[in-house]
MITORBA-772909 format. One record per atom (N, C-alpha, C): y, z, x; residue in one letter; residue number from 1; atom name. Coordinates in steps of 0.05 Angstrom, whole numbers, plus 5000, padded with zeros to 4 digits. Atoms other than C-alpha are relative to their C-alpha. Layout:
N
north;up;east;rovex;kolvo;nulum
Y;Z;X;A;NUM;CA
...
This chain:
258
north;up;east;rovex;kolvo;nulum
5005;5029;5003;M;1;N
7921;3892;6679;M;1;CA
4970;4994;4999;M;1;C
5028;5007;5004;K;2;N
7855;3863;6654;K;2;CA
4996;4971;5008;K;2;C
5005;5027;4989;I;3;N
7827;3802;6690;I;3;CA
4970;4995;4998;I;3;C
5028;5006;5004;A;4;N
7761;3767;6675;A;4;CA
4993;4972;5009;A;4;C
5011;5026;4992;T;5;N
7717;3708;6695;T;5;CA
4976;4993;4983;T;5;C
5021;5008;5018;Y;6;N
7669;3666;6655;Y;6;CA
4992;4971;5005;Y;6;C
5010;5028;4998;N;7;N
7626;3604;6668;N;7;CA
4992;4993;4971;N;7;C
5003;5006;5029;C;8;N
7632;3574;6598;C;8;CA
4979;4978;4995;C;8;C
5020;5021;5004;N;9;N
7584;3516;6610;N;9;CA
5008;4980;4978;N;9;C
4989;5019;5019;G;10;N
7628;3468;6572;G;10;CA
5019;5013;4980;G;10;C
4980;4985;5016;I;11;N
7693;3494;6541;I;11;CA
5000;4990;4971;I;11;C
4999;5009;5027;R;12;N
7690;3449;6480;R;12;CA
4976;5011;4983;R;12;C
5023;4988;5014;A;13;N
7620;3475;6463;A;13;CA
5003;5030;4996;A;13;C
4998;4971;5000;R;14;N
7642;3546;6476;R;14;CA
5027;5010;4991;R;14;C
4973;4993;5008;I;15;N
7712;3546;6446;I;15;CA
5000;5024;4981;I;15;C
5001;4977;5018;D;16;N
7692;3595;6390;D;16;CA
4994;5026;5015;D;16;C
5008;4976;4984;T;17;N
7660;3643;6440;T;17;CA
5024;5010;5016;T;17;C
4977;4991;4983;V;18;N
7721;3643;6486;V;18;CA
5023;5011;4983;V;18;C
4978;4990;5017;T;19;N
7773;3650;6431;T;19;CA
4993;5027;4987;T;19;C
5008;4974;5012;E;20;N
7733;3706;6397;E;20;CA
5002;5022;5021;E;20;C
5000;4980;4979;W;21;N
7726;3742;6463;W;21;CA
5029;5007;5008;W;21;C
4972;4995;4993;L;22;N
7800;3734;6480;L;22;CA
5013;5018;4978;L;22;C
4989;4984;5022;S;23;N
7819;3762;6411;S;23;CA
4990;5029;5001;S;23;C
5012;4973;4999;K;24;N
7772;3821;6422;K;24;CA
5009;5016;5024;K;24;C
4995;4985;4975;E;25;N
7787;3839;6494;E;25;CA
5029;4998;5010;E;25;C
4972;5003;4993;N;26;N
7859;3813;6503;N;26;CA
5006;5003;5030;N;26;C
4994;4998;4971;P;27;N
7856;3802;6579;P;27;CA
5027;4987;5007;P;27;C
4976;5013;4991;D;28;N
7918;3783;6618;D;28;CA
4994;4973;5012;D;28;C
5008;5025;4987;I;29;N
7880;3729;6657;I;29;CA
4970;4996;4996;I;29;C
5028;5008;5001;L;30;N
7814;3693;6645;L;30;CA
4996;4975;5016;L;30;C
5008;5024;4984;C;31;N
7784;3646;6696;C;31;CA
4975;4988;4988;C;31;C
5023;5014;5012;L;32;N
7737;3593;6669;L;32;CA
4989;4980;5021;L;32;C
5013;5020;4983;Q;33;N
7687;3550;6707;Q;33;CA
4982;4983;4982;Q;33;C
5016;5020;5014;E;34;N
7646;3489;6687;E;34;CA
5011;4994;4972;E;34;C
4988;5007;5026;I;35;N
7695;3469;6633;I;35;CA
4990;4973;4991;I;35;C
5013;5026;5006;K;36;N
7663;3399;6636;K;36;CA
5017;4982;4983;K;36;C
4983;5018;5015;V;37;N
7723;3361;6610;V;37;CA
5024;4993;5017;V;37;C
4976;5008;4985;V;38;N
7782;3322;6639;V;38;CA
5024;5014;4988;V;38;C
4977;4985;5008;N;39;N
7851;3353;6634;N;39;CA
5010;4991;4972;N;39;C
4989;5011;5025;E;40;N
7873;3307;6577;E;40;CA
4985;5009;4975;E;40;C
5017;4993;5023;L;41;N
7816;3329;6532;L;41;CA
4995;5030;4998;L;41;C
5003;4971;5001;F;42;N
7820;3404;6546;F;42;CA
5012;5010;4974;F;42;C
4990;4990;5026;P;43;N
7829;3443;6480;P;43;CA
5022;5021;5004;P;43;C
4978;4982;4994;Y;44;N
7897;3473;6496;Y;44;CA
5009;5016;4975;Y;44;C
4987;4988;5024;E;45;N
7920;3489;6424;E;45;CA
4988;5027;4992;E;45;C
5011;4974;5009;P;46;N
7871;3545;6406;P;46;CA
5009;5023;5018;P;46;C
4991;4979;4981;F;47;N
7893;3583;6469;F;47;CA
5030;5005;4997;F;47;C
4972;4997;5005;T;48;N
7966;3570;6457;T;48;CA
5005;5018;4976;T;48;C
4997;4984;5024;E;49;N
7959;3600;6388;E;49;CA
4994;5029;5004;E;49;C
5006;4972;4993;L;50;N
7930;3663;6419;L;50;CA
5019;5011;5021;L;50;C
4980;4990;4982;G;51;N
7989;3668;6467;G;51;CA
4993;4996;5030;G;51;C
5008;5006;4973;Y;52;N
7956;3639;6530;Y;52;CA
5009;4973;5010;Y;52;C
4994;5024;4986;H;53;N
7980;3588;6579;H;53;CA
4975;4991;5015;H;53;C
5024;5011;4986;A;54;N
7925;3542;6606;A;54;CA
5008;4983;5023;A;54;C
4997;5017;4976;T;55;N
7926;3516;6677;T;55;CA
4972;4988;5005;T;55;C
5026;5014;5001;V;56;N
7871;3464;6681;V;56;CA
4997;4980;5023;V;56;C
5008;5021;4981;Q;57;N
7836;3424;6735;Q;57;CA
4972;4991;4992;Q;57;C
5025;5007;5012;G;58;N
7782;3388;6697;G;58;CA
4986;4977;5013;G;58;C
5017;5022;4991;K;59;N
7726;3339;6709;K;59;CA
4977;4998;4981;K;59;C
5024;5003;5017;K;60;N
7669;3310;6669;K;60;CA
4975;5013;5014;K;60;C
5026;4992;4990;A;61;N
7597;3333;6678;A;61;CA
4999;5029;5007;A;61;C
5008;4972;4993;H;62;N
7583;3397;6717;H;62;CA
5021;5016;5014;H;62;C
4979;4985;4985;A;63;N
7650;3421;6744;A;63;CA
5024;5003;4982;A;63;C
4976;4994;5015;G;64;N
7721;3436;6724;G;64;CA
5006;5029;4998;G;64;C
4992;4972;5001;V;65;N
7760;3501;6728;V;65;CA
5027;5002;4985;V;65;C
4975;4995;5015;A;66;N
7817;3531;6687;A;66;CA
5006;5030;5002;A;66;C
4991;4972;5001;I;67;N
7858;3595;6686;I;67;CA
5018;5003;4975;I;67;C
4985;4993;5023;L;68;N
7883;3623;6620;L;68;CA
5016;5026;5006;L;68;C
4984;4977;4993;S;69;N
7941;3672;6628;S;69;CA
5022;5004;4979;S;69;C
4979;4993;5019;K;70;N
7991;3708;6584;K;70;CA
5028;4990;5009;K;70;C
4975;5011;4989;I;71;N
8047;3685;6630;I;71;CA
4993;4976;5018;I;71;C
5006;5023;4982;P;72;N
8051;3618;6667;P;72;CA
5001;5009;5029;P;72;C
4999;4994;4972;P;73;N
8036;3621;6741;P;73;CA
5026;4991;5013;P;73;C
4976;5008;4985;V;74;N
8093;3617;6791;V;74;CA
4994;4974;5016;V;74;C
5008;5024;4985;E;75;N
8055;3565;6832;E;75;CA
4970;4998;4999;E;75;C
5028;5006;5001;C;76;N
7987;3532;6835;C;76;CA
4992;4981;5022;C;76;C
5011;5019;4980;A;77;N
7943;3495;6885;A;77;CA
4971;4995;4992;A;77;C
5028;5007;5007;K;78;N
7877;3459;6878;K;78;CA
4985;4991;5024;K;78;C
5018;5009;4978;G;79;N
7818;3444;6923;G;79;CA
5006;5015;5026;G;79;C
4997;4988;4973;F;80;N
7819;3458;6997;F;80;CA
5028;4994;5012;F;80;C
4973;5007;4991;R;81;N
7891;3431;7002;R;81;CA
4999;4981;5024;R;81;C
5002;5019;4978;D;82;N
7867;3377;7050;D;82;CA
4998;4971;4990;D;82;C
5000;5027;5011;G;83;N
7872;3318;7003;G;83;CA
4973;4990;4989;G;83;C
5026;5007;5010;D;84;N
7798;3318;6984;D;84;CA
4999;5004;4969;D;84;C
4999;4998;5029;E;85;N
7802;3302;6909;E;85;CA
4974;5009;4988;E;85;C
5026;4992;5011;L;86;N
7728;3315;6900;L;86;CA
4998;5030;4996;L;86;C
5001;4970;5002;E;87;N
7741;3390;6909;E;87;CA
5020;5011;4980;E;87;C
4979;4990;5018;Y;88;N
7799;3394;6860;Y;88;CA
4988;5015;4976;Y;88;C
5012;4988;5024;A;89;N
7752;3413;6803;A;89;CA
4983;5024;5006;A;89;C
5016;4976;4992;R;90;N
7720;3470;6842;R;90;CA
5018;5024;5008;R;90;C
4983;4978;4991;I;91;N
7780;3511;6866;I;91;CA
5028;4997;4987;I;91;C
4973;5000;5012;L;92;N
7843;3529;6827;L;92;CA
5012;5027;5007;L;92;C
4987;4976;4991;A;93;N
7890;3580;6858;A;93;CA
5028;5002;4987;A;93;C
4974;4996;5013;C;94;N
7950;3609;6820;C;94;CA
5012;5027;5009;C;94;C
4986;4975;4993;R;95;N
8002;3661;6837;R;95;CA
5016;5009;4976;R;95;C
4986;4987;5021;F;96;N
8029;3709;6786;F;96;CA
5016;5023;5012;F;96;C
4985;4981;4986;G;97;N
8085;3746;6820;G;97;CA
4987;5006;5027;G;97;C
5013;4993;4975;R;98;N
8053;3785;6877;R;98;CA
4970;4995;5001;R;98;C
5029;5003;5002;L;99;N
7982;3771;6852;L;99;CA
4992;4971;5003;L;99;C
5012;5026;4996;H;100;N
7943;3712;6878;H;100;CA
4972;5000;4988;H;100;C
5026;5003;5013;V;101;N
7883;3690;6836;V;101;CA
4987;4974;5008;V;101;C
5015;5024;4992;I;102;N
7832;3641;6865;I;102;CA
4975;4998;4983;I;102;C
5022;5005;5018;N;103;N
7784;3614;6814;N;103;CA
4982;4978;5012;N;103;C
5017;5020;4988;T;104;N
7723;3578;6842;T;104;CA
4973;4997;4985;T;104;C
5028;5007;5009;Y;105;N
7660;3543;6818;Y;105;CA
4986;4990;5025;Y;105;C
5013;5007;4975;C;106;N
7619;3544;6882;C;106;CA
4976;4983;4996;C;106;C
5024;5018;5003;P;107;N
7564;3492;6894;P;107;CA
4975;5016;4996;P;107;C
5026;4987;5005;Q;108;N
7495;3510;6870;Q;108;CA
4980;4994;5023;Q;108;C
5017;5006;4977;G;109;N
7456;3473;6924;G;109;CA
4975;4984;4995;G;109;C
5023;5016;5010;R;110;N
7400;3442;6884;R;110;CA
4973;5008;5012;R;110;C
5026;4994;4987;D;111;N
7343;3450;6935;D;111;CA
5006;5005;5030;D;111;C
4995;4994;4972;P;112;N
7340;3479;7006;P;112;CA
4998;4976;5019;P;112;C
5003;5024;4984;E;113;N
7319;3411;7033;E;113;CA
5019;4978;4993;E;113;C
4982;5021;5010;H;114;N
7372;3372;6995;H;114;CA
5027;5001;5014;H;114;C
4974;5001;4987;E;115;N
7438;3349;7024;E;115;CA
5021;5017;4985;E;115;C
4982;4983;5015;Q;116;N
7472;3388;6968;Q;116;CA
5000;5029;5010;Q;116;C
5001;4973;4989;F;117;N
7448;3453;7000;F;117;CA
5017;5001;5026;F;117;C
4983;5001;4975;R;118;N
7480;3433;7067;R;118;CA
5030;5000;4992;R;118;C
4973;5001;5011;Y;119;N
7543;3417;7027;Y;119;CA
5009;5028;4991;Y;119;C
4993;4973;5009;K;120;N
7541;3487;6997;K;120;CA
5008;5018;5023;K;120;C
4994;4983;4976;L;121;N
7539;3521;7065;L;121;CA
5026;4991;5013;L;121;C
4975;5010;4988;E;122;N
7595;3476;7091;E;122;CA
5024;5008;4982;E;122;C
4979;4993;5019;W;123;N
7635;3491;7028;W;123;CA
5011;5028;5005;W;123;C
4991;4972;4995;F;124;N
7637;3566;7043;F;124;CA
5015;5002;5027;F;124;C
4985;5000;4974;K;125;N
7659;3551;7115;K;125;CA
5029;4990;4995;K;125;C
4974;5011;5006;K;126;N
7716;3509;7088;K;126;CA
5017;5019;4984;K;126;C
4985;4981;5016;F;127;N
7735;3562;7038;F;127;CA
5010;5023;5018;F;127;C
4991;4980;4981;R;128;N
7739;3614;7094;R;128;CA
5025;4989;5016;R;128;C
4978;5013;4985;K;129;N
7785;3565;7132;K;129;CA
5025;5000;4982;K;129;C
4978;4999;5019;L;130;N
7828;3560;7069;L;130;CA
5014;5027;5000;L;130;C
4989;4973;5000;L;131;N
7836;3635;7068;L;131;CA
5016;5006;5025;L;131;C
4987;4995;4974;D;132;N
7853;3639;7142;D;132;CA
5027;4986;5001;D;132;C
4976;5016;4997;E;133;N
7907;3586;7134;E;133;CA
5021;5007;4979;E;133;C
4980;4998;5022;H;134;N
7940;3605;7068;H;134;CA
5003;5028;4989;H;134;C
4999;4973;5012;Y;135;N
7928;3679;7054;Y;135;CA
4999;5021;5022;Y;135;C
5003;4978;4982;T;136;N
7930;3747;7086;T;136;CA
4988;5024;4985;T;136;C
5012;4977;5013;T;137;N
7891;3810;7071;T;137;CA
5020;5022;4992;T;137;C
4979;4981;5008;R;138;N
7957;3848;7064;R;138;CA
5009;4994;4971;R;138;C
4991;5008;5027;R;139;N
7969;3811;6998;R;139;CA
4979;5009;4978;R;139;C
5018;4995;5023;L;140;N
7940;3824;6928;L;140;CA
4986;4973;4994;L;140;C
5015;5025;5004;V;141;N
7887;3769;6928;V;141;CA
4974;5006;4986;V;141;C
5025;4999;5015;L;142;N
7831;3762;6877;L;142;CA
4986;4973;5003;L;142;C
5017;5024;5000;W;143;N
7774;3712;6888;W;143;CA
4978;5005;4980;W;143;C
5020;4995;5021;M;144;N
7730;3704;6827;M;144;CA
4988;4973;4991;M;144;C
5012;5024;5011;G;145;N
7684;3656;6791;G;145;CA
4970;5001;5003;G;145;C
5029;5004;4996;D;146;N
7613;3630;6794;D;146;CA
4996;4993;5029;D;146;C
5005;5004;4972;F;147;N
7594;3638;6867;F;147;CA
4973;4987;5006;F;147;C
5028;5011;4997;N;148;N
7522;3614;6856;N;148;CA
4986;5014;5024;N;148;C
5014;4984;4980;V;149;N
7499;3670;6902;V;149;CA
4995;5027;4988;V;149;C
5008;4972;5007;A;150;N
7461;3734;6885;A;150;CA
4996;5014;5027;A;150;C
5001;4991;4972;P;151;N
7476;3771;6950;P;151;CA
4982;5023;5007;P;151;C
5017;4976;4994;E;152;N
7433;3834;6943;E;152;CA
4974;4998;4984;E;152;C
5025;5000;5015;P;153;N
7361;3846;6922;P;153;CA
5003;5010;4971;P;153;C
4997;4989;5027;I;154;N
7386;3886;6862;I;154;CA
5017;4981;4982;I;154;C
4983;5019;5016;D;155;N
7428;3826;6839;D;155;CA
4983;4980;4985;D;155;C
5017;5017;5016;L;156;N
7368;3792;6807;L;156;CA
4975;5016;4992;L;156;C
5022;4985;5012;H;157;N
7308;3813;6766;H;157;CA
4976;5002;5019;H;157;C
5024;5001;4982;N;158;N
7255;3792;6817;N;158;CA
5008;4989;5027;N;158;C
4991;5007;4974;H;159;N
7280;3792;6888;H;159;CA
4978;4986;5016;H;159;C
5021;5010;4983;K;160;N
7213;3779;6922;K;160;CA
4991;4972;4991;K;160;C
5009;5026;5009;A;161;N
7193;3720;6878;A;161;CA
5021;4978;5004;A;161;C
4979;5020;4998;N;162;N
7261;3686;6886;N;162;CA
5014;4999;5027;N;162;C
4989;5002;4973;L;163;N
7276;3699;6959;L;163;CA
4994;4973;5011;L;163;C
5004;5028;4992;G;164;N
7286;3629;6986;G;164;CA
5013;4980;4982;G;164;C
4985;5016;5018;H;165;N
7321;3602;6925;H;165;CA
5027;4993;5012;H;165;C
4974;5009;4989;V;166;N
7386;3564;6940;V;166;CA
5022;5020;4995;V;166;C
4979;4980;5006;C;167;N
7425;3622;6909;C;167;CA
4992;5028;5011;C;167;C
5009;4974;4991;H;168;N
7385;3677;6943;H;168;CA
4982;4997;5025;H;168;C
5014;5004;4975;R;169;N
7366;3663;7015;R;169;CA
5019;5007;5023;R;169;C
4984;4990;4977;E;170;N
7390;3683;7085;E;170;CA
5024;4983;5006;E;170;C
4977;5017;4994;E;171;N
7434;3622;7096;E;171;CA
5024;5005;4982;E;171;C
4977;4996;5018;V;172;N
7475;3635;7034;V;172;CA
5010;5028;5001;V;172;C
4990;4973;4995;F;173;N
7478;3710;7047;F;173;CA
5020;4999;5023;F;173;C
4983;5002;4977;D;174;N
7508;3693;7114;D;174;CA
5026;4985;4994;D;174;C
4976;5016;5007;A;175;N
7555;3641;7085;A;175;CA
5020;5016;4983;A;175;C
4982;4983;5016;L;176;N
7582;3688;7032;L;176;CA
5010;5023;5016;L;176;C
4992;4977;4983;G;177;N
7583;3745;7082;G;177;CA
5023;4993;5018;G;177;C
4978;5009;4983;N;178;N
7628;3704;7128;N;178;CA
5026;5000;4985;N;178;C
4976;5000;5016;V;179;N
7678;3696;7072;V;179;CA
5008;5028;4993;V;179;C
4994;4973;5007;R;180;N
7673;3768;7051;R;180;CA
5012;5015;5024;R;180;C
4990;4986;4976;E;181;N
7686;3791;7122;E;181;CA
5029;4994;5006;E;181;C
4971;5005;4998;W;182;N
7754;3758;7118;W;182;CA
5016;5024;4991;W;182;C
4986;4976;5010;G;183;N
7773;3820;7079;G;183;CA
4997;5005;4971;G;183;C
5005;4996;5029;F;184;N
7743;3822;7009;F;184;CA
4982;5024;4994;F;184;C
5016;4979;5011;V;185;N
7714;3879;6970;V;185;CA
4987;4990;4974;V;185;C
5014;5007;5025;D;186;N
7662;3867;6915;D;186;CA
5009;5021;4979;D;186;C
4989;4981;5019;I;187;N
7700;3899;6857;I;187;CA
4979;5013;4982;I;187;C
5021;4989;5017;F;188;N
7639;3906;6813;F;188;CA
4984;5022;5015;F;188;C
5015;4981;4984;R;189;N
7600;3942;6868;R;189;CA
5016;5025;5007;R;189;C
4984;4976;4996;K;190;N
7658;3990;6878;K;190;CA
4993;5021;4979;K;190;C
5006;4982;5022;F;191;N
7639;4020;6811;F;191;CA
4971;5002;4993;F;191;C
5028;5000;5007;H;192;N
7565;4005;6808;H;192;CA
4982;4998;5025;H;192;C
5015;5001;4974;K;193;N
7537;4020;6877;K;193;CA
4970;5005;4995;K;193;C
5028;4997;5001;G;194;N
7462;4010;6881;G;194;CA
4988;4998;4972;G;194;C
5010;5001;5028;E;195;N
7455;3997;6806;E;195;CA
4988;4973;4994;E;195;C
5013;5025;5007;G;196;N
7405;3944;6788;G;196;CA
5000;4995;4970;G;196;C
5001;5007;5028;G;197;N
7393;3909;6722;G;197;CA
5025;4990;4988;G;197;C
4974;5009;5009;Q;198;N
7465;3886;6717;Q;198;CA
5003;4970;5008;Q;198;C
5001;5029;4994;Y;199;N
7466;3810;6711;Y;199;CA
5022;4985;4984;Y;199;C
4980;5016;5014;S;200;N
7515;3755;6691;S;200;CA
4989;4973;4991;S;200;C
5012;5026;5007;W;201;N
7468;3695;6683;W;201;CA
4970;5004;4994;W;201;C
5028;5000;5008;W;202;N
7402;3686;6646;W;202;CA
4992;4971;4994;W;202;C
5007;5028;5001;D;203;N
7366;3620;6652;D;203;CA
4990;4992;4972;D;203;C
5009;5011;5026;Y;204;N
7360;3579;6588;Y;204;CA
4970;4993;5000;Y;204;C
5027;5011;4998;R;205;N
7294;3551;6614;R;205;CA
4978;5021;5000;R;205;C
5020;4978;5000;T;206;N
7260;3619;6619;T;206;CA
5000;5013;4972;T;206;C
5002;4990;5027;R;207;N
7236;3639;6550;R;207;CA
5005;5030;4999;R;207;C
4994;4972;5003;G;208;N
7266;3705;6528;G;208;CA
5013;5013;5023;G;208;C
4989;4989;4976;S;209;N
7303;3714;6593;S;209;CA
5022;5021;4994;S;209;C
4979;4980;5007;F;210;N
7363;3749;6561;F;210;CA
4988;5024;4987;F;210;C
5012;4977;5015;E;211;N
7322;3792;6514;E;211;CA
4984;5018;5019;E;211;C
5015;4984;4981;R;212;N
7278;3814;6573;R;212;CA
5017;5008;5024;R;212;C
4982;4995;4978;N;213;N
7338;3818;6620;N;213;CA
4990;4990;5026;N;213;C
5009;5014;4976;V;214;N
7308;3770;6670;V;214;CA
5024;4983;5010;V;214;C
4975;5013;4993;G;215;N
7375;3753;6701;G;215;CA
5007;5001;5029;G;215;C
4988;5000;4973;W;216;N
7418;3743;6763;W;216;CA
5029;5008;4997;W;216;C
4971;4996;4998;R;217;N
7487;3768;6783;R;217;CA
5011;4980;5020;R;217;C
4989;5022;4983;V;218;N
7518;3704;6810;V;218;CA
5030;4996;4995;V;218;C
4971;5002;5005;D;219;N
7588;3712;6780;D;219;CA
5013;5026;5010;D;219;C
4989;4977;4985;H;220;N
7635;3757;6819;H;220;CA
5030;5001;4998;H;220;C
4972;4995;4996;I;221;N
7704;3787;6826;I;221;CA
5004;5015;5026;I;221;C
4994;4988;4974;Y;222;N
7725;3801;6898;Y;222;CA
5030;5004;5003;Y;222;C
4972;4996;4996;G;223;N
7791;3829;6920;G;223;CA
5006;5010;5028;G;223;C
4992;4989;4974;T;224;N
7829;3845;6984;T;224;CA
5004;5030;4996;T;224;C
4997;4971;5001;G;225;N
7838;3919;7002;G;225;CA
5023;5009;4981;G;225;C
4978;4990;5017;P;226;N
7907;3926;6968;P;226;CA
4994;4998;4970;P;226;C
5006;5002;5028;I;227;N
7882;3901;6901;I;227;CA
4975;5016;4992;I;227;C
5025;4984;5006;A;228;N
7813;3934;6906;A;228;CA
5007;5029;4996;A;228;C
4992;4972;5003;R;229;N
7848;4001;6914;R;229;CA
5013;5005;4973;R;229;C
4987;4998;5026;K;230;N
7884;3988;6848;K;230;CA
4980;4996;4977;K;230;C
5020;5005;5021;A;231;N
7819;3973;6810;A;231;CA
4993;5027;4988;A;231;C
5008;4975;5014;V;232;N
7803;4025;6757;V;232;CA
4974;4996;4984;V;232;C
5025;5004;5014;G;233;N
7741;3993;6728;G;233;CA
4991;4971;5002;G;233;C
5011;5027;4999;C;234;N
7695;3932;6729;C;234;CA
4973;5000;4986;C;234;C
5025;5000;5014;W;235;N
7638;3913;6683;W;235;CA
4992;4972;4991;W;235;C
5011;5025;5011;I;236;N
7594;3857;6656;I;236;CA
4998;5004;4970;I;236;C
5001;4999;5029;D;237;N
7603;3844;6582;D;237;CA
4976;4983;4991;D;237;C
5025;5015;5007;R;238;N
7532;3825;6561;R;238;CA
5001;4988;4972;R;238;C
5002;5007;5028;D;239;N
7546;3818;6487;D;239;CA
5003;4970;4994;D;239;C
4996;5028;5007;P;240;N
7572;3746;6486;P;240;CA
4976;4982;5006;P;240;C
5024;5016;4994;R;241;N
7507;3721;6517;R;241;CA
4981;4999;4976;R;241;C
5017;4999;5024;G;242;N
7474;3740;6451;G;242;CA
5013;4988;4975;G;242;C
4987;5012;5022;W;243;N
7525;3706;6407;W;243;CA
4989;4972;4994;W;243;C
5009;5026;5008;E;244;N
7514;3640;6371;E;244;CA
5010;4979;5020;E;244;C
4993;5021;4981;K;245;N
7513;3579;6418;K;245;CA
5012;5011;5026;K;245;C
4989;4988;4977;P;246;N
7522;3621;6481;P;246;CA
4998;4982;5025;P;246;C
5004;5011;4973;S;247;N
7533;3598;6552;S;247;CA
4976;5016;5012;S;247;C
5021;4985;4986;D;248;N
7478;3618;6601;D;248;CA
5012;5022;5017;D;248;C
4986;4979;4985;H;249;N
7530;3662;6635;H;249;CA
5014;5018;4979;H;249;C
4983;4983;5016;T;250;N
7572;3719;6608;T;250;CA
5025;5009;5015;T;250;C
4974;4992;4989;F;251;N
7640;3751;6622;F;251;CA
4998;5023;5019;F;251;C
4997;4977;4981;I;252;N
7656;3795;6682;I;252;CA
5029;5008;4998;I;252;C
4973;4989;5005;V;253;N
7717;3840;6672;V;253;CA
5007;5021;5020;V;253;C
4990;4979;4982;A;254;N
7759;3882;6719;A;254;CA
5028;5008;4990;A;254;C
4973;4990;5007;E;255;N
7820;3926;6706;E;255;CA
5013;5012;5024;E;255;C
4984;4991;4977;F;256;N
7875;3943;6754;F;256;CA
5025;5015;4991;F;256;C
4976;4985;5006;D;257;N
7931;3993;6754;D;257;CA
5023;4987;5015;D;257;C
4977;5014;4988;I;258;N
7987;3944;6771;I;258;CA
5018;4990;4978;I;258;C
């Protein structure tokens, strides 16, 4: 089974990229973040033509998540399941038989002194609570998406210059670590231990960032022990970042023997 994640930075602007990549790679499941469109305006038809079912929780502007899958999910849930509609466009969880897939677009944080950064830290606490209440590490659970955290020095081009950034500082390391301690394995690092220079995001605002590989690894695929043991590979597909009208992110792919 092949499963992938991609922050498309606007699905309508990136429809050609996503459909081309699906045709090329033929994954079973693709999680999308920052679709930036309400459910009613999501471009369902191109994916239906390729044989994919789209489960969508959209929103205008900078959020919205969707899961494309070859088979429809058995059940779905959105947000923290506490009635907070503001979080519906950040968390979409679907079950495919025994496999649970949680697709998230985690808050960026804006600035360490901004209230959005406090919200980011609180968000990870609430996500850990969601796991405690609704999942178990004995199940096949995948958590993936744009985490907006580069957790290791090798996860970005210049660790020293960026230590203190809202995506690379002690508070967010601890916040993500608290969630990971619930029982997650970083699937990418299972196959690329200690390997630097592997990134999933290159800033549009930095001239030549992709060409010079000045990037960050902020998109991730984590899994519980039972699913991590079934992983047979995980990689970052850099190529689409160089295609016409690219997102600032690219695809992360994992394969499992299930």
